N, C-alpha and C positions, 0 to 999 in steps of 0.2 A: 182761616181761609185755604181752601183746598188748591194745591198747586200741582193737579193731576197726579198724585202720589200713586193712584192706584189703577191707572188706565189699563195697563197691560194685563192685570189680574181679573179686572172685569171682564175683558175679552174672553178669558177662558171660561169664565163663569158663566157667561151668557151663552156661549156656545154649548155648553154642558146642560144647562137648564133648558134651553130651548129645544132640545133633541130628547132630553129624559123628564122633563115636567119640573115642576116647582118642589122646593123643600118644604119644612115645617115653617108655618107662618110666624113671624115675631110681632108680637102685639107692639103697635106704635101710635094708636089712636087713629081715628078716621074710618072711612069705609075701604075695603080692600077688594079688587076685583082679579079674580083667576081665570078669566075667561080669555085669555089672550090666545092668538091662534099659533100656539107652539108647533103644533102638529105639521103646520106648512112651513117651519122653518123661518118664520117672519115674527116681529114683535111689534106688531101695530097696535096703537093705542090712540084714542081721541084724548089729547091733553086737556081740551076744554071741559071733560068729563070731571076732572081732578082740579083744575086750576082756573081762578079768576085773576085775571092778571091786574096789578096794581100799577103804579108809576113805574116806567122801565126806561123812559128816555130822558136825557138830562140830568141823570143821576151824577152826583158830586162824588168823585173818587179821587185818591192821591195818585200821583203818577211820579213814580220814583225817576230822577233825572239818571239817564243812561251813563254810567260811568266804568271804566276799565281800570282795575286795580295797578298800582304802580308797577307791581312785579308781574303783571299778566303776560306780556311778551317773553320775559324770562322764563316763566313757568312754561310756556310752550317750547321754546328752545330746550329747556330741561328734558320736557317728554319727547321731543324729537332725538336728542341724545341717547336717553334712555332706552329707546324702542331700536336703536341702531346699536347698542352696546353689544360688543362680543365677550364671551366668556371661554378662556383657553384653560383647560384642565392641566394642573402641573403636578409633578410628583417628585421633583429634583430639588426643591428647595422648601425651607421653612415656611410657615403661614406669617405673612405681613398684615400690617394695618392696611385695609383697603382691598383685601382679598375676599372672593365669595366662597363661602365655607358652608359644607353640608355637614350636619351633625345628629348623632344620637346623643341624648342625655336623660341622666335621672338624678333627681334631687332629693334629698332626704334631711329630716330635722329629728335629731335623736334617735336616728335609725328609722324612721317613719316618712314614706314618700309623702309629699302634700300636694294639693291642688294647683295644677299648673307649673309644677315644677319638672316634668318630665315631657319628652317628646321624641320621636323617631323621625330621621330624614328631613330634619329642620333645616332650610337654606337660608342664609342671610349675608350681608355684606358687612364684614367686621370694621368697626369704627363709625358706624353710622349711628350708635347709641341704642339700638334696638334691644340689647341686654345690658345690665348694669356693667358698668366700666371695669370694675373688680372682676367680673365673670369673663369679660372679652380678653383682658391682660392675660389671663391663664392659657389663652390658645396660642397667644403670640410664640412662635419658635417651635411649634408643634408641625408634625408633618401627616399627611393623609395616611390613615389606617392606625395612627396611633392613637392610644388611650390614655386620659389624665384624669387624675382624682385630686379635687382641690376644696379648700373650704373658702367660703366668703361670708361677710356679715352685712345683712341689711341694713340700710340706713334707719335711724331711728324714727323719721317721719315718713318711712316708705309706704306703710298702711299698718291698720290696727292688727292685722294677723301675723305679718312677719317681720314689722318693723323692730329693728335691734337683735334679731336673731341670727343664730349662726347655722349656715346650711351646707352639706357636702354635697358636691356634685361629681358624677362619673361620667366623662364624656368621650366619645369615640368619634374621631374625625374621618367621616366617610370618603369625602373628596374636597380638594383646594382647587379653585379657579382663578386665574388672573383676570381682573376685569379691564377690559380694553375700550376705553371710551373715544369714539371719533373726535378728531379736531373738527371744531366749528369753524369753518371757512366757507369761501366761495364755492370750492371744488365739491366739499360735502353737501352744501345746499342743491347744487345743481344735479347732484347724483341721487338724492332721495326725495327731492320735491319738484315741482314744476316751474321753480324760479331759479333765475340765473345767477343771482347773488345773495349775500346777507342782506343788504339793503331792501332788495325787492322782496324778500321772504318777511322781514320784520315790518315794512310797511303794510304788505297784506295782511300779515296777521293780526296787526293793530286794526285795521279796518274790519277784518272779521270778527274780532273781540267786539269792537264798537256795534256792529249790526246785532250781534248776538245780544248785547247788553240792551239795545233798543228794542229786539223783539222780546225780550224776558220783561221790560217795563211795561210794554204795551199788553203783553199776555197777563201780566198781573193785575194791571189797571181793570183790564176787561174782565178778568175772573172775580175782581172785588166787585164791579159793577153787577155782575150775575149774581153774586152773594147779595146784595143791596136788593136786587129784583125780586129774588126768593122772599127776602123779608117784607117786600112790599105786596107780595101776591097773597091771595086766600087760597089755600090747598086742602082739598079734603080727600083723602085716601091715595091711593097709588095702585098699580097694577102689581099683582103679587110677584110675579117672576122677576120684574124689575128689582123689587125690594131684596127678593132672595139672593138675586145676583151681586148686588152691592154687599148684603151682609157677608156671604160667603167670600167674596173677593176680600173684603176686610180682614176677615179671619185669616186667609191665606196669607195676606201680606204682614199681618202681626206674627205669624208663625215664622215666615222668613227671617224677619228681623229678630225674633226671640233667638232662634237659632244662631244667627249672626253673633249676638252677645252672650251666648251661653245661658240663655235663661228660660224659665218655664214659660208657656204661653199665658197662663194665668196672671203670673208676676209681671210680664211685660205688658199685658192690657190694661191692668191697672182697674179702673171704675169703668163697670160694664155699661153704666148708664150714659157715660160719657160716650163710649163706642156707640151705644145705639144711636145718639143723637147725632153722631158724625154720619154713620150709615144713612138715617133718614134724610139728613141735609143733602147728602149726596143724592139720594133718590129725587130730592125735590128740585136740585139743580138741573137733573135731566128733564123733569116734568116742565119746569119753566121754559127751559130752553127749547123744548118741543113747542110749547104755546107761543111763545114768540116767534119761532119759525112759522107756525101756521098763520099767525096774524099778519107778519110781514111779508108772507109768500117766499121765503127762502127754504122751504122744504127740498131736501135732496131729491133729484129727479134722475131718471134713468140716463138723460141726456147728459146731464153736468156730473153724474157719479164718478165716470171712469178717471177724468182729469183730476178731479179733487182728491179722489181715493189715492191715486197714484202718488200725488205729492205726500199724502199722509203716510203711504206705505214708506216712501223714502225717509221720512222723519224718524219712522220706527226702525230703520236700518235694513229694510228689505230692498232687494234688486228688481222686484216686479210685484205688481198688484195681485197677480195669481198667488203667489206664494204668500203674501200678507193675507187674503181673504180665505185662503185655504187653512190658515193657523187660527184665525180669529174670527171668520164669518162674516159675511156681508152685513148681517144684522148689526153687529158691533160697529163696522165701519160706518153705516149710515148713522146710527146713533151719536158717534163720536163727531162726525162731520157737523151734524146739526148744532150740537153745544158749541164747536169751535166756531162756526158761524154766528151763533148767538152772542158769543163772548166777542167777536169781531164786530158786530153790530151795535152791541151796547158801548164798546169802546168808542166807536165812530161817533156816537151820540151823547157820549157822557160829557160832563162838566169836569175837565181834569184840572186837579190843583197840585202844581209840581212841587216836590218836595226831595229833600236831599236822600241818598241811599242810607246814610245812618240813620234819618228820621224814619225811613220807611220800615226797613229792615230791623232795626234796632242793634243793639250789641249782640255781636256773636257769643253763644253759649260756650263755654268752655268744656269741650267734649272729651278731654284727655282722659279723665276718670271713666267715662261711659264707654271708651275704646280700649281701655287698659283691661282686657278680658283675660290675658294670660298673665298670671300673678308674677311670673319671672321677669316678665319684659318692663320696660320703662315705656314704650310704645308698642301699639299692636299693629300687626302687619296689614289687617284688612283695612 
């Protein structure tokens, strides 16, 4: 099930494709139409040319009951405090646990540097477990501009490459800052928020978190209904530019994540057939959304475009519709609005089966290993 993962990337690809033409066609079965009016800056197509709708009203889908995590409000408080934390650089005392330090370090094993064991200008808060405890202990008591050399032994169960090995580190302390966290009280809340007290802030935060959870549940149920509508439909072909946009956007998104996890694109992508199927499903979602819009009569018009698009622009973090359409293009905005309306329509006409969040989302995967891209660290900063 797609959770709108590639929306922003699709926007840019559509913009480029609609002004410069299509890329190479990827064979995916069915007929392909390359006659879209790209030269006019539009992406008009008759969905009925490609789609024969099946059942799309009254589809049975799961609706995860909206819930807020037990620590939801506490996490928002922590976020607010972190955003207002100050860092006061110091030079008149030694490093203490809890200080924010900036270091250069080089690690070697048997005289040879190893992958992930060196960095420059790395900043972190001492004592938060970002480095091995043995590593951090060797910085306690040092001062800014000092250099220290020490050895540590990686735990036996650390990983296959470094477990049980001894490494030597040369560390230069570039700077040390005291972390000044504001006191969480009514005065602080009144200063940095629109609320007068902790009570008001926490109540409003809980309401907002619940509203977000409800919107997420509705969106997921609607997206699932759209996926079922795609499965019920008969689809023959696609507009070539639309397919190319989705394909190129997926590659761009994979590339971004591959770089995040320090992996090669081919390694991160895995099975190319699975990626092709994912791209084609994305194309089909747009085609079916357009077909439903044409049949139900909620195609975006000039009259309702501005109001709806302005709301979408705000969702994307833009201050104005003009900035939003300048970056993404009106074509993308219209396509996205149609898909959003189709999802809303299908949700409103679905047979919703309430389930718990645990049943719907399943067990969260343990991502610690995937995120541990720097071998030296116990946790990844990203």
